[in-house]
Each structure stands twice: as C-alpha cells, then as structure tokens.
C-alpha atoms as an extended CHARMM CRD file, in Angstrom:
* protein
*
       167  EXT
         1         1  MET       CA             62.7850000000      131.8190000000      127.7820000000  PROA      1               0.0000000000
         2         2  ALA       CA             63.5100000000      128.4180000000      126.3480000000  PROA      2               0.0000000000
         3         3  ARG       CA             66.9660000000      126.8430000000      126.3850000000  PROA      3               0.0000000000
         4         4  VAL       CA             67.6420000000      125.5540000000      122.8860000000  PROA      4               0.0000000000
         5         5  TYR       CA             70.5500000000      123.6280000000      121.4180000000  PROA      5               0.0000000000
         6         6  LEU       CA             71.2750000000      124.0220000000      117.7170000000  PROA      6               0.0000000000
         7         7  GLY       CA             73.4390000000      121.9760000000      115.3970000000  PROA      7               0.0000000000
         8         8  VAL       CA             75.4840000000      124.2240000000      113.1050000000  PROA      8               0.0000000000
         9         9  GLY       CA             77.3830000000      122.8910000000      110.1000000000  PROA      9               0.0000000000
        10        10  SER       CA             78.9290000000      123.7710000000      106.7520000000  PROA      10              0.0000000000
        11        11  ASN       CA             80.7610000000      121.9830000000      103.9600000000  PROA      11              0.0000000000
        12        12  ILE       CA             81.0710000000      124.8160000000      101.4160000000  PROA      12              0.0000000000
        13        13  GLU       CA             83.6600000000      127.4670000000      102.3300000000  PROA      13              0.0000000000
        14        14  ARG       CA             83.3590000000      125.9420000000      105.7890000000  PROA      14              0.0000000000
        15        15  GLU       CA             85.2190000000      128.4370000000      107.9570000000  PROA      15              0.0000000000
        16        16  ARG       CA             83.6300000000      131.4460000000      106.2750000000  PROA      16              0.0000000000
        17        17  TYR       CA             80.0780000000      130.2000000000      106.7300000000  PROA      17              0.0000000000
        18        18  MET       CA             80.5770000000      128.8440000000      110.2350000000  PROA      18              0.0000000000
        19        19  VAL       CA             81.7720000000      132.3190000000      111.2780000000  PROA      19              0.0000000000
        20        20  ALA       CA             78.8360000000      133.9380000000      109.4480000000  PROA      20              0.0000000000
        21        21  GLY       CA             76.4130000000      131.5710000000      111.1530000000  PROA      21              0.0000000000
        22        22  LEU       CA             77.8470000000      132.2370000000      114.6070000000  PROA      22              0.0000000000
        23        23  ASP       CA             77.7410000000      135.9840000000      113.9700000000  PROA      23              0.0000000000
        24        24  ALA       CA             74.0820000000      135.7630000000      112.8890000000  PROA      24              0.0000000000
        25        25  LEU       CA             73.1220000000      133.6240000000      115.8960000000  PROA      25              0.0000000000
        26        26  GLU       CA             74.9290000000      135.9390000000      118.3060000000  PROA      26              0.0000000000
        27        27  GLY       CA             73.1110000000      138.8990000000      116.7420000000  PROA      27              0.0000000000
        28        28  LEU       CA             69.7690000000      137.2130000000      117.3900000000  PROA      28              0.0000000000
        29        29  PHE       CA             70.3250000000      135.5800000000      120.7520000000  PROA      29              0.0000000000
        30        30  GLY       CA             73.2630000000      137.2980000000      122.4380000000  PROA      30              0.0000000000
        31        31  GLU       CA             75.2930000000      135.0930000000      124.7410000000  PROA      31              0.0000000000
        32        32  MET       CA             75.8030000000      131.5680000000      123.4610000000  PROA      32              0.0000000000
        33        33  LYS       CA             77.2070000000      128.3390000000      124.8380000000  PROA      33              0.0000000000
        34        34  LEU       CA             79.6020000000      126.8630000000      122.2350000000  PROA      34              0.0000000000
        35        35  SER       CA             80.9620000000      123.3620000000      121.7870000000  PROA      35              0.0000000000
        36        36  SER       CA             84.2190000000      122.6520000000      120.0520000000  PROA      36              0.0000000000
        37        37  VAL       CA             84.1700000000      122.4630000000      116.2730000000  PROA      37              0.0000000000
        38        38  TYR       CA             84.4970000000      119.0500000000      114.6330000000  PROA      38              0.0000000000
        39        39  ASP       CA             85.4270000000      117.8560000000      111.1680000000  PROA      39              0.0000000000
        40        40  SER       CA             83.2910000000      114.9880000000      109.8860000000  PROA      40              0.0000000000
        41        41  ALA       CA             82.5380000000      113.2340000000      106.6340000000  PROA      41              0.0000000000
        42        42  ALA       CA             79.3410000000      114.0250000000      104.7610000000  PROA      42              0.0000000000
        43        43  ILE       CA             76.6050000000      111.5880000000      105.8340000000  PROA      43              0.0000000000
        44        44  GLY       CA             74.0250000000      110.3160000000      103.3630000000  PROA      44              0.0000000000
        45        45  PHE       CA             75.7170000000      111.6930000000      100.2380000000  PROA      45              0.0000000000
        46        46  GLN       CA             79.1120000000      112.0360000000       98.5780000000  PROA      46              0.0000000000
        47        47  GLY       CA             80.4970000000      115.4570000000       99.3780000000  PROA      47              0.0000000000
        48        48  GLN       CA             83.1970000000      117.4900000000      101.0310000000  PROA      48              0.0000000000
        49        49  PRO       CA             83.6090000000      117.0300000000      104.7990000000  PROA      49              0.0000000000
        50        50  PHE       CA             81.6260000000      119.2260000000      107.1660000000  PROA      50              0.0000000000
        51        51  LEU       CA             82.5690000000      121.4040000000      110.0830000000  PROA      51              0.0000000000
        52        52  ASN       CA             79.9870000000      120.9060000000      112.8390000000  PROA      52              0.0000000000
        53        53  MET       CA             79.3230000000      122.1980000000      116.3210000000  PROA      53              0.0000000000
        54        54  VAL       CA             76.5020000000      122.6710000000      118.8190000000  PROA      54              0.0000000000
        55        55  VAL       CA             75.3790000000      126.0720000000      120.0650000000  PROA      55              0.0000000000
        56        56  GLY       CA             73.1840000000      126.6640000000      123.1270000000  PROA      56              0.0000000000
        57        57  VAL       CA             70.9780000000      129.7660000000      123.2360000000  PROA      57              0.0000000000
        58        58  ASP       CA             68.0860000000      131.1380000000      125.2360000000  PROA      58              0.0000000000
        59        59  THR       CA             65.1450000000      132.3780000000      123.2120000000  PROA      59              0.0000000000
        60        60  PRO       CA             61.6080000000      133.6680000000      123.6750000000  PROA      60              0.0000000000
        61        61  LEU       CA             60.7320000000      132.3300000000      120.1880000000  PROA      61              0.0000000000
        62        62  GLY       CA             58.3950000000      129.3730000000      119.8880000000  PROA      62              0.0000000000
        63        63  VAL       CA             59.5350000000      126.2690000000      118.0320000000  PROA      63              0.0000000000
        64        64  GLY       CA             57.9200000000      127.1910000000      114.6910000000  PROA      64              0.0000000000
        65        65  GLU       CA             59.0910000000      130.7930000000      114.7470000000  PROA      65              0.0000000000
        66        66  LEU       CA             62.6050000000      129.6790000000      115.6900000000  PROA      66              0.0000000000
        67        67  ALA       CA             62.6600000000      127.1500000000      112.8280000000  PROA      67              0.0000000000
        68        68  GLN       CA             61.5820000000      129.8560000000      110.3670000000  PROA      68              0.0000000000
        69        69  THR       CA             64.2000000000      132.2600000000      111.7070000000  PROA      69              0.0000000000
        70        70  LEU       CA             66.9550000000      129.6630000000      111.3080000000  PROA      70              0.0000000000
        71        71  ARG       CA             65.8400000000      128.8500000000      107.7390000000  PROA      71              0.0000000000
        72        72  HSD       CA             65.9640000000      132.5670000000      106.9420000000  PROA      72              0.0000000000
        73        73  ILE       CA             69.5930000000      132.6720000000      108.1360000000  PROA      73              0.0000000000
        74        74  GLU       CA             70.4290000000      129.6400000000      105.9870000000  PROA      74              0.0000000000
        75        75  PHE       CA             68.7970000000      131.2360000000      102.9090000000  PROA      75              0.0000000000
        76        76  GLU       CA             70.5840000000      134.5180000000      103.6050000000  PROA      76              0.0000000000
        77        77  TYR       CA             73.8860000000      132.6300000000      103.3780000000  PROA      77              0.0000000000
        78        78  GLY       CA             73.1440000000      130.7940000000      100.1590000000  PROA      78              0.0000000000
        79        79  ARG       CA             71.0740000000      127.7180000000      100.9290000000  PROA      79              0.0000000000
        80        80  PRO       CA             68.8860000000      127.0090000000       97.8880000000  PROA      80              0.0000000000
        81        81  ALA       CA             65.1550000000      126.9620000000       98.6400000000  PROA      81              0.0000000000
        82        82  ASN       CA             64.9290000000      123.4970000000       97.0670000000  PROA      82              0.0000000000
        83        83  ALA       CA             67.9340000000      122.0050000000       98.9170000000  PROA      83              0.0000000000
        84        84  THR       CA             67.4930000000      118.3730000000       99.8950000000  PROA      84              0.0000000000
        85        85  ARG       CA             68.3650000000      117.0360000000      103.3210000000  PROA      85              0.0000000000
        86        86  PHE       CA             71.4270000000      115.1610000000      102.0970000000  PROA      86              0.0000000000
        87        87  SER       CA             73.2660000000      117.7980000000      100.0940000000  PROA      87              0.0000000000
        88        88  ALA       CA             76.1850000000      120.1950000000      100.3000000000  PROA      88              0.0000000000
        89        89  ARG       CA             75.4660000000      123.5100000000      101.9670000000  PROA      89              0.0000000000
        90        90  GLN       CA             77.0440000000      126.7460000000      103.0140000000  PROA      90              0.0000000000
        91        91  LEU       CA             75.2030000000      126.7580000000      106.3210000000  PROA      91              0.0000000000
        92        92  ASP       CA             72.9330000000      124.2810000000      108.0580000000  PROA      92              0.0000000000
        93        93  ILE       CA             71.2990000000      125.1190000000      111.3940000000  PROA      93              0.0000000000
        94        94  ASP       CA             69.0270000000      122.5460000000      113.0400000000  PROA      94              0.0000000000
        95        95  ILE       CA             67.0630000000      122.6110000000      116.2810000000  PROA      95              0.0000000000
        96        96  LEU       CA             68.3480000000      119.6530000000      118.2950000000  PROA      96              0.0000000000
        97        97  LEU       CA             66.7150000000      120.2900000000      121.6650000000  PROA      97              0.0000000000
        98        98  TYR       CA             64.1030000000      122.7900000000      122.7730000000  PROA      98              0.0000000000
        99        99  ASP       CA             63.8890000000      122.5990000000      126.5650000000  PROA      99              0.0000000000
       100       100  ASP       CA             62.6780000000      119.0450000000      127.2250000000  PROA      100             0.0000000000
       101       101  LEU       CA             59.9890000000      118.9940000000      124.5260000000  PROA      101             0.0000000000
       102       102  VAL       CA             59.3320000000      115.5960000000      122.9620000000  PROA      102             0.0000000000
       103       103  GLY       CA             57.3970000000      114.8710000000      119.7760000000  PROA      103             0.0000000000
       104       104  VAL       CA             56.6640000000      116.7490000000      116.6030000000  PROA      104             0.0000000000
       105       105  VAL       CA             56.0910000000      120.3650000000      117.5830000000  PROA      105             0.0000000000
       106       106  GLU       CA             55.1170000000      122.8050000000      114.8290000000  PROA      106             0.0000000000
       107       107  ASP       CA             56.6010000000      120.4200000000      112.2230000000  PROA      107             0.0000000000
       108       108  VAL       CA             59.9100000000      120.0660000000      114.1220000000  PROA      108             0.0000000000
       109       109  GLU       CA             60.9820000000      116.6720000000      115.5110000000  PROA      109             0.0000000000
       110       110  LEU       CA             62.1250000000      117.0700000000      119.1380000000  PROA      110             0.0000000000
       111       111  PRO       CA             64.5760000000      115.9360000000      120.1910000000  PROA      111             0.0000000000
       112       112  ARG       CA             66.1340000000      115.6420000000      116.7420000000  PROA      112             0.0000000000
       113       113  GLY       CA             66.7590000000      112.0020000000      115.8370000000  PROA      113             0.0000000000
       114       114  GLU       CA             70.2760000000      112.7390000000      114.6080000000  PROA      114             0.0000000000
       115       115  ILE       CA             71.3960000000      113.1880000000      118.2050000000  PROA      115             0.0000000000
       116       116  LEU       CA             71.4850000000      109.4310000000      118.7090000000  PROA      116             0.0000000000
       117       117  GLU       CA             72.6070000000      108.6390000000      115.1480000000  PROA      117             0.0000000000
       118       118  ASN       CA             75.5000000000      110.9650000000      114.3160000000  PROA      118             0.0000000000
       119       119  ALA       CA             78.8020000000      111.5030000000      116.0780000000  PROA      119             0.0000000000
       120       120  PHE       CA             78.9660000000      115.1270000000      114.8890000000  PROA      120             0.0000000000
       121       121  VAL       CA             75.8350000000      115.8690000000      116.9450000000  PROA      121             0.0000000000
       122       122  LEU       CA             76.1970000000      113.5780000000      119.9610000000  PROA      122             0.0000000000
       123       123  CYS       CA             79.8510000000      114.3470000000      120.7150000000  PROA      123             0.0000000000
       124       124  PRO       CA             79.4510000000      118.1510000000      120.9710000000  PROA      124             0.0000000000
       125       125  LEU       CA             76.2270000000      117.7050000000      122.9730000000  PROA      125             0.0000000000
       126       126  ALA       CA             78.0900000000      115.4310000000      125.3860000000  PROA      126             0.0000000000
       127       127  GLU       CA             80.7470000000      118.1240000000      125.6530000000  PROA      127             0.0000000000
       128       128  LEU       CA             78.1860000000      120.8360000000      126.5270000000  PROA      128             0.0000000000
       129       129  LEU       CA             75.6720000000      118.7490000000      128.5020000000  PROA      129             0.0000000000
       130       130  PRO       CA             77.5350000000      115.7340000000      129.8790000000  PROA      130             0.0000000000
       131       131  ASN       CA             75.1650000000      115.0800000000      132.7820000000  PROA      131             0.0000000000
       132       132  ASP       CA             71.8650000000      116.1160000000      131.1770000000  PROA      132             0.0000000000
       133       133  LEU       CA             69.5430000000      113.3040000000      130.1820000000  PROA      133             0.0000000000
       134       134  HSD       CA             68.3230000000      112.7810000000      126.6460000000  PROA      134             0.0000000000
       135       135  PRO       CA             64.5490000000      113.3220000000      127.0320000000  PROA      135             0.0000000000
       136       136  VAL       CA             63.6610000000      110.0690000000      125.2220000000  PROA      136             0.0000000000
       137       137  ALA       CA             66.6170000000      107.7430000000      125.8280000000  PROA      137             0.0000000000
       138       138  GLY       CA             66.7570000000      108.6930000000      129.5230000000  PROA      138             0.0000000000
       139       139  ARG       CA             70.5560000000      108.4280000000      129.5810000000  PROA      139             0.0000000000
       140       140  SER       CA             73.1100000000      111.2070000000      129.9670000000  PROA      140             0.0000000000
       141       141  TYR       CA             74.7560000000      112.5890000000      126.8500000000  PROA      141             0.0000000000
       142       142  ASP       CA             78.1280000000      111.5650000000      128.2690000000  PROA      142             0.0000000000
       143       143  GLU       CA             76.9030000000      108.0010000000      128.7420000000  PROA      143             0.0000000000
       144       144  LEU       CA             75.3930000000      107.9460000000      125.2580000000  PROA      144             0.0000000000
       145       145  TRP       CA             78.6570000000      109.2300000000      123.7640000000  PROA      145             0.0000000000
       146       146  ARG       CA             80.7790000000      106.7060000000      125.6670000000  PROA      146             0.0000000000
       147       147  ALA       CA             78.5290000000      103.8940000000      124.3440000000  PROA      147             0.0000000000
       148       148  TYR       CA             78.5180000000      105.2330000000      120.7750000000  PROA      148             0.0000000000
       149       149  ASP       CA             80.3240000000      103.1200000000      118.1330000000  PROA      149             0.0000000000
       150       150  LYS       CA             83.0210000000      105.6540000000      117.2940000000  PROA      150             0.0000000000
       151       151  SER       CA             84.3420000000      103.4760000000      114.4760000000  PROA      151             0.0000000000
       152       152  SER       CA             81.1020000000      104.0870000000      112.5480000000  PROA      152             0.0000000000
       153       153  GLN       CA             81.8300000000      107.7590000000      111.7910000000  PROA      153             0.0000000000
       154       154  THR       CA             85.1380000000      109.6050000000      111.6860000000  PROA      154             0.0000000000
       155       155  LEU       CA             85.1640000000      112.7370000000      113.8180000000  PROA      155             0.0000000000
       156       156  SER       CA             88.0630000000      115.0120000000      114.7180000000  PROA      156             0.0000000000
       157       157  ARG       CA             88.2040000000      118.1890000000      116.7240000000  PROA      157             0.0000000000
       158       158  VAL       CA             89.6420000000      121.1710000000      114.8520000000  PROA      158             0.0000000000
       159       159  ASN       CA             91.1670000000      124.4260000000      115.9750000000  PROA      159             0.0000000000
       160       160  PHE       CA             88.6390000000      127.0830000000      115.0540000000  PROA      160             0.0000000000
       161       161  GLN       CA             88.8470000000      130.8190000000      115.6430000000  PROA      161             0.0000000000
       162       162  TRP       CA             85.8040000000      133.0160000000      116.1760000000  PROA      162             0.0000000000
       163       163  ARG       CA             85.9530000000      136.5880000000      117.4420000000  PROA      163             0.0000000000
       164       164  GLY       CA             89.6320000000      136.1570000000      118.2240000000  PROA      164             0.0000000000
       165       165  ARG       CA             89.2320000000      133.1410000000      120.4720000000  PROA      165             0.0000000000
       166       166  GLY       CA             89.6260000000      129.4550000000      119.8840000000  PROA      166             0.0000000000
       167       167  ILE       CA             86.5960000000      127.2250000000      120.1830000000  PROA      167             0.0000000000
C-alpha cells in the first residue's frame, strides 16, 4: 500500500462538489486523513475563488492507475475532457505525493510542483504532515510553510461540514 496525498479543489458549486469528491474518495479508499478546507483565489486565470484541501489515503493502485481513477471521478462530476489547467472546475483532484517518489512517474510529476508554489497546497500539507520532509526540498512542510511569503496569495480557513462533522 502506498500513502498518497491528494489536492482536492472546486470553484463551481464549491460545497456541493467538495462533498461529492470526498464521498467518491471515501468510497474508493476508505479511511482518509483530511486537512482543513481553505478558500483561495483562482491562480493563473480570472475566476471564482476555490475551496481547497489535502486528503491522505492508502492505496494499492500504481501512480498511472491512480491518476486515471482520479480523472474518471473528475469527469463523472462534470469536468470537460478538454479542460485546460487554468480554468474553472467542479472538481479537481491532483496527486501531490505518492510515498517518497521523485520524478515523472507514469506521466505524473512527483512531488507535484505546486506544493512549493501555492499556499492552498502547502498550508494544508503542513497541517497534515508538519514534520515530514519534502522529498526534494529536504525541509519539513511546517518549515516550508513558515518560510512561505503569505502575502503572495490570500488563504483563509473555512468552516466546512462533511458527514456531519466539521473539517
């Protein structure tokens, strides 16, 4: 079993699709480790703000099969097949970390570069894995988050309910 961390986000009917995404992931993987949910501006395009979080799961799926499975979930919840990277979406699920793999594995960049670039990824990772080391940077996620220029991207934690509990 591999320990995988996924970035989950939505900026179209945000609450509805975040819940749908969590339900789908729980159906596939069972128990999950959940960060808080954060509100952040769209990055790279003009659009409605996103809700974002990080989800940790254990999976027997290889990197390529996992990527295909996640794309299937996104398509099931309305992502157009021709969607560009910087566009609005009902549901976006990205592989951030897959164990400690480094490099391009089955067409997936590991660890995902956005970890070090975007507050909406780094902050929830630091929340879930404060003492773990980024496999390339060699620094803890907590240390990376403390050093991050927080004025570069607005991020705020939101109260979010899933399955009757706040996350």
